[in-house]
C-alpha positions in Angstrom: -5.5 13.2 -18.0 -9.0 14.2 -16.9 -10.2 10.6 -17.1 -7.6 9.5 -14.6 -8.2 12.3 -12.2 -11.9 11.6 -12.2 -11.3 7.8 -11.7 -9.0 8.5 -8.8 -11.6 10.6 -7.1 -14.3 8.0 -7.8 -12.3 5.2 -6.5 -11.4 6.9 -3.2 -15.1 7.8 -2.7 -16.4 4.3 -3.5 -14.1 2.7 -1.2 -14.9 5.3 1.7 -18.6 4.5 1.3 -18.1 0.7 1.4 -15.7 0.9 4.3 -18.0 3.3 6.4 -20.8 0.6 5.9 -18.3 -2.2 7.1 -17.2 0.0 10.0 -20.9 0.2 11.0 -21.4 -3.4 10.8 -23.9 -3.3 8.1 -24.0 -4.2 4.5 -26.1 -1.3 3.5 -25.0 2.3 2.5 -24.9 4.6 5.4 -28.0 6.5 6.2 -28.2 10.2 6.6 -28.6 11.5 10.1 -31.3 13.9 11.1 -30.5 17.5 11.8 -29.7 18.5 15.4 -32.6 19.6 17.4 -32.6 23.2 18.8 -30.5 23.6 21.9 -28.5 20.3 21.1 -24.9 20.6 21.9 -22.7 20.7 18.8 -20.2 17.8 18.1 -16.6 18.5 17.5 -14.0 16.0 16.3 -10.8 15.8 18.2 -7.4 14.4 17.2 -6.9 11.6 19.5 -5.8 8.7 17.6 -5.6 5.0 18.7 -2.4 3.5 17.1 -3.1 -0.1 16.1 -0.7 -2.6 14.7 -0.7 -6.0 13.6 1.3 -8.7 15.7 1.9 -12.2 14.7 3.5 -14.5 17.4 4.8 -17.9 16.4 6.3 -20.7 18.6 9.5 -22.6 17.9 7.7 -24.8 15.2 6.5 -21.7 13.4 2.9 -22.2 14.4 0.7 -19.2 15.4 0.0 -18.8 19.2 -3.7 -17.9 19.9 -3.8 -17.9 23.6 -1.9 -14.7 24.5 -3.5 -11.8 26.6 -2.6 -8.2 26.7 -0.3 -8.9 29.7 1.8 -11.1 27.6 2.8 -8.0 25.2 5.0 -5.1 25.7 4.8 -2.2 23.1 7.6 0.3 22.8 7.4 3.5 20.8 10.7 5.4 20.3 12.0 3.1 23.2 9.1 4.2 25.7 6.8 1.5 26.7 3.1 2.1 25.9 0.0 1.2 27.9 -2.1 -1.3 25.6 -5.6 0.1 25.3 -7.1 -2.6 23.0 -6.5 -6.0 21.7 -8.2 -8.1 19.1 -7.6 -11.6 18.1 -8.2 -12.8 14.7 -7.8 -16.6 14.4 -8.8 -18.6 11.3 -10.2 -15.3 9.8 -12.6 -14.8 12.7 -12.4 -11.7 14.9 -12.6 -11.9 18.8 -12.4 -8.6 20.8 -10.5 -9.4 24.0 -10.0 -5.9 25.1 -11.9 -2.8 24.2 -10.1 0.6 24.0 -11.4 3.0 26.7 -12.9 6.3 25.4 -10.2 9.0 25.6 -13.0 11.5 26.6 -11.5 12.1 30.1 -8.4 13.5 28.5 -10.4 15.8 26.1 -10.6 19.4 27.2 -13.9 20.5 28.8 -16.7 21.6 26.4 -15.7 19.2 23.6 -18.0 16.3 22.9 -16.8 13.2 21.3 -19.2 11.5 18.8 -20.8 8.4 20.3 -19.0 5.3 19.2 -20.8 2.5 17.5 -20.6 -1.2 18.7 -17.9 -3.1 17.0 -18.8 -6.1 15.0 -17.3 -9.5 15.5 -17.8 -10.7 11.9 -15.5 -13.1 10.0 -13.6 -12.2 6.9 -10.7 -10.0 5.9 -10.3 -6.7 3.9 -8.6 -6.7 0.6 -7.9 -3.8 -1.8 -6.7 -5.2 -5.2 -5.0 -2.5 -7.2 -4.2 -3.4 -10.9 -1.7 -0.9 -11.9 -2.3 -1.0 -15.6 -0.3 2.0 -16.2 2.8 -0.1 -15.3 2.5 -3.1 -17.3 2.3 -3.4 -21.3 -0.5 -4.6 -23.5 1.5 -7.6 -24.4 1.8 -8.5 -20.6 -2.2 -8.4 -20.2 -2.6 -12.2 -20.5 0.0 -12.8 -17.8 -1.8 -10.2 -15.6 -5.3 -11.8 -16.0 -3.8 -15.2 -15.4 -2.3 -13.9 -12.2 -5.5 -12.2 -11.0 -7.5 -15.4 -11.6 -5.1 -17.2 -9.4 -5.3 -14.4 -6.7 -9.2 -14.9 -6.5 -8.9 -18.6 -6.5 -6.1 -19.1 -3.9 -6.4 -16.0 -1.7 -10.0 -14.8 -1.4 -12.4 -16.8 0.7 -16.2 -16.5 1.3 -16.7 -13.6 3.8 -13.9 -11.7 2.7 -14.4 -8.2 1.9 -12.7 -7.2 -1.4 -12.4 -3.9 -3.3 -10.8 -3.7 -6.8 -9.4 -0.7 -8.7 -7.2 0.1 -11.5 -4.9 3.2 -12.0 -5.6 3.6 -15.6 -7.9 3.0 -18.7 -9.0 -0.3 -17.5 -11.4 1.8 -15.5 -12.2 -0.7 -12.8 -13.8 0.5 -9.6 -15.5 -2.2 -7.4 -16.3 -0.8 -3.9 -15.7 -3.1 -1.0 -17.9 -6.1 -1.3 -18.1 -9.8 -0.4 -19.3 -10.6 -4.0 -16.1 -12.3 -5.4 -18.1 -12.8 -8.8 -17.8 -9.0 -9.2 -13.9 -9.3 -9.2 -13.9 -12.3 -11.4 -15.9 -10.6 -14.1 -13.8 -7.4 -13.8 -10.6 -9.4 -14.8 -11.8 -9.6 -18.3 -11.6 -5.7 -18.6 -8.0 -5.5 -17.5 -5.7 -4.1 -20.2 -2.1 -2.9 -19.9 -1.2 0.6 -21.0 2.3 0.9 -19.5 5.1 2.5 -21.6 7.2 0.1 -23.7 10.9 0.4 -24.1 10.2 1.9 -27.6 7.6 4.3 -26.1 10.2 5.5 -23.8 12.9 5.7 -26.4 10.6 7.6 -28.9 9.0 10.1 -26.3 10.4 13.5 -25.8 12.9 13.7 -23.0 12.1 16.6 -20.6 13.5 17.9 -17.2 11.3 15.4 -15.5 12.5 12.5 -17.7 10.4 10.7 -20.4 7.1 12.6 -21.0 4.3 10.5 -19.6 6.4 8.4 -17.3 6.3 10.7 -14.2 2.7 11.4 -15.0 1.6 7.7 -14.9 3.7 7.0 -11.7 2.1 9.9 -10.0 -1.3 8.8 -10.9 -0.5 5.3 -9.7 0.9 6.5 -6.4 -1.8 8.9 -5.7 -4.4 6.2 -6.4 -2.7 4.1 -3.8 -2.3 6.6 -1.3 -6.0 7.7 -1.4 -7.1 4.1 -1.2 -4.9 3.4 1.7 -6.0 6.5 3.6 -9.6 5.4 3.1 -8.8 2.0 4.8 -8.6 3.7 8.1 -12.4 3.3 8.2 -12.1 -0.4 8.6 -11.8 -1.6 12.2 -10.7 -4.7 13.8 -9.3 -6.4 10.6 -6.0 -6.7 8.9 -6.0 -4.5 5.9 -4.1 -5.8 2.9 -3.3 -4.2 -0.4 -2.6 -6.6 -3.4 -0.5 -4.5 -5.9 -0.1 -6.0 -9.2 2.6 -3.9 -11.1 5.9 -4.0 -12.9 7.2 -1.5 -10.5 8.7 1.9 -10.9 11.8 3.6 -12.4 11.8 7.3 -12.9 15.0 7.5 -15.1 15.0 4.3 -17.3 17.7 3.7 -19.9 19.5 7.1 -19.4 22.2 6.3 -21.8 20.0 4.8 -24.4 17.8 7.9 -24.4 20.8 10.1 -25.4 22.3 7.6 -27.8 25.5 7.0 -25.6 24.8 3.4 -24.7 26.7 0.4 -26.3 23.9 -0.3 -28.7 23.0 3.2 -30.1 26.0 5.1 -29.3 28.8 2.8 -29.8 30.5 3.6 -26.5 29.6 4.7 -23.0 30.4 8.2 -21.7 28.8 10.8 -19.5 26.5 12.9 -22.0 27.6 16.3 -20.7 31.2 15.2 -20.9 31.1 13.8 -24.3 29.0 16.2 -26.4 29.7 14.4 -29.6 27.6 11.5 -28.6 23.8 11.9 -29.1 21.7 15.0 -29.0 23.2 17.8 -27.0 19.8 19.2 -25.9 18.7 15.8 -24.5 22.0 15.5 -22.7 21.6 18.8 -20.9 18.0 18.0 -20.0 19.0 14.6 -18.8 21.4 16.2 -16.4 18.3 17.3 -14.3 17.2 13.7 -13.8 20.1 13.0 -11.4 17.5 13.5 -8.5 15.2 10.9 -10.1 16.0 8.2 -7.5 15.4 10.6 -4.7 12.1 11.7 -6.2 11.1 7.9 -6.5 12.2 7.4 -2.8 10.0 10.3 -1.7 6.9 8.9 -3.4 7.6 5.4 -2.0 8.0 7.1 1.6 4.5 8.8 1.2 2.6 5.7 0.4 4.5 3.4 2.9 3.9 6.0 5.6 0.3 6.2 4.9 -0.1 2.4 4.9 1.6 2.1 8.3 -0.6 4.9 9.6 -3.8 3.1 8.9 -2.1 -0.4 9.8 -2.3 -1.7 6.1 0.2 -4.0 4.6 1.1 -4.0 0.9 1.7 -7.2 -1.0 3.2 -6.5 -4.4 3.0 -9.1 -7.2 5.2 -8.7 -10.2 3.4 -10.3 -13.1 6.5 -10.6 -15.1 7.7 -13.5 -13.1 11.3 -14.5 -13.8 12.4 -11.5 -15.9 14.8 -11.8 -18.7 17.2 -9.1 -19.6 16.7 -7.9 -23.1 14.8 -8.4 -26.5 16.8 -8.7 -29.7 13.9 -6.9 -31.5 14.2 -3.8 -29.4 18.1 -3.8 -29.4 18.1 -3.0 -25.7 21.4 -2.7 -23.9 21.8 -5.5 -21.6 23.4 -3.3 -18.7 20.7 -0.8 -18.8 17.9 -3.4 -18.9 19.4 -5.0 -15.9 19.7 -1.8 -14.0 15.9 -0.9 -15.1 14.8 -4.3 -13.9 16.7 -4.0 -10.6 15.1 -0.6 -9.9 11.5 -1.7 -10.6 11.9 -4.8 -8.5 13.4 -2.7 -5.6 10.5 -0.3 -5.6 8.1 -3.1 -5.1 10.2 -4.7 -2.4 10.3 -1.3 -0.7 6.5 -0.9 -0.7 6.0 -4.4 0.6 8.8 -4.7 3.2 8.3 -1.2 4.7 4.6 -2.1 5.5 4.8 -5.6 6.7 4.0 -7.4 3.5 6.0 -9.3 0.9 7.0 -8.6 -2.6 6.8 -11.5 -5.1 9.5 -10.6 -7.7 11.5 -12.7 -10.0 9.5 -15.7 -9.1 6.9 -17.7 -11.2 5.7 -19.8 -8.0 2.8 -17.3 -7.1 0.7 -20.1 -5.5 3.2 -20.5 -2.7 3.4 -16.7 -2.1 -0.4 -16.3 -2.0 -0.8 -19.1 0.5 1.7 -17.3 2.6 -0.3 -14.2 2.3 -3.4 -16.2 3.2 -1.9 -17.3 6.3 -0.5 -13.9 7.5 -3.9 -12.4 7.0 -5.8 -15.0 8.8 -4.1 -15.4 12.2 -2.9 -12.3 14.0 -3.6 -9.9 16.9 -4.3 -6.2 16.6 -2.9 -4.1 19.5 -3.9 -0.5 20.0 -2.4 2.2 22.2 -2.7 5.9 22.7 0.8 7.3 22.1 2.4 9.2 25.0 5.0 10.8 22.7 4.7 14.6 23.5 6.6 15.7 20.5 4.0 16.3 17.7 6.7 17.4 15.4 8.3 14.0 15.3 6.2 12.4 12.7 8.1 9.1 12.0 7.8 6.7 15.1 9.6 3.6 15.7 7.7 0.6 17.2 8.9 -2.5 18.8 6.8 -5.3 20.3 8.0 -7.9 22.7 6.3 -10.8 24.5 7.0 -12.5 27.9 6.0 -15.9 26.6 9.1 -18.0 26.3 10.0 -19.5 23.0 7.6 -17.2 21.2 8.8 -14.9 18.3 6.8 -11.9 17.5 6.5 -10.1 14.2 5.2 -6.5 13.9 5.6 -3.4 11.8 8.6 -1.5 12.9 7.3 2.2 12.4 4.4 4.4 11.4 4.1 8.0 10.3 1.6 10.5 12.0 -0.6 12.7 10.0 0.5 16.2 9.4 -0.2 18.7 12.1 -1.3 15.9 14.4 -1.5 16.9 18.1 0.1 14.7 20.6 -2.2 12.1 22.2 -3.0 12.5 25.8 -1.2 10.4 28.5 -3.2 7.9 30.6 
């Protein structure tokens, strides 16, 4: 447990340092600033956030439309039209600033000084964070994961892309954002699965929060993803994509099997607390507390997707299992419970992806086709920015709709974002 906490903190710090250097337009570590001179006015930060979102317009043939300007777009938040403050075009992986966001200093109360903004860099390349969730695939699946990672590097990443790579568990991979793809390739050999197998789940002691170790592993994985996503806010004018390699999440797997009431071990189905003669009575009572497991999982997924939408990052989830079978004769798994478990894990990956504008590759062995689609989606797009005029700071979930006045053009964009806690409303312009 201490190792995972330490790795989680180091991973977030390493990504922050790399992204700060990226935001400053340099490849070096950020330099320390000299102390203020006597009499210099202090600088205070203010909570005026530019809301940014990726927009992909395509014509009737499905081709990207690269010649739009700010007047061709209309952005609505909670049904109210917003003033577009900035627009960046990324075409063929290259960044073009077409409209700079004005400083909100005129709307800041007198006496508060904003930090001086640094010039933006029109560099080519994209920002990827590769998360290897080794706490959620098994040791036997390690060869499949390594093969998939090699395909990701070969098909998706190109020269000039900025890539960071981290693991959630004992693989202990932490590569800060870098354009050196050789680092990623060399780290693949260190990947090893430590996820709980069916037998591990069956043999572990069941508690009020389900199988011991399962919730902890999931919490570490989600917290790692959350911290890395939050750090992505440092990167500007690039689409930020998280590539998550994981088998997915299920907080209450094989509930009947764990109490001996499934068809394989118990001989018949029945609600454990209604049929006390089936299985261990203590486990049955403890498992009654797991009825909120699905709600707890939904809450974890909402936190991660909300953070991703806040920093305009998309999650692309890759299930290394490919086309998943239902059972293993050696483990004597009940097929009905296995199907339910597979469905839950796949649904969790689908939620992470679809709620953030990404895609989930599940129950599919054709990774190359999916990776080419991800490549296209991260190479051609617009980034629109606006200062929200929503006066209700307590309304944290905001819906977004983007329209275009150009005929025969369909627009894709994310449909919502979640503000930071205690965020003050942005000023009107």
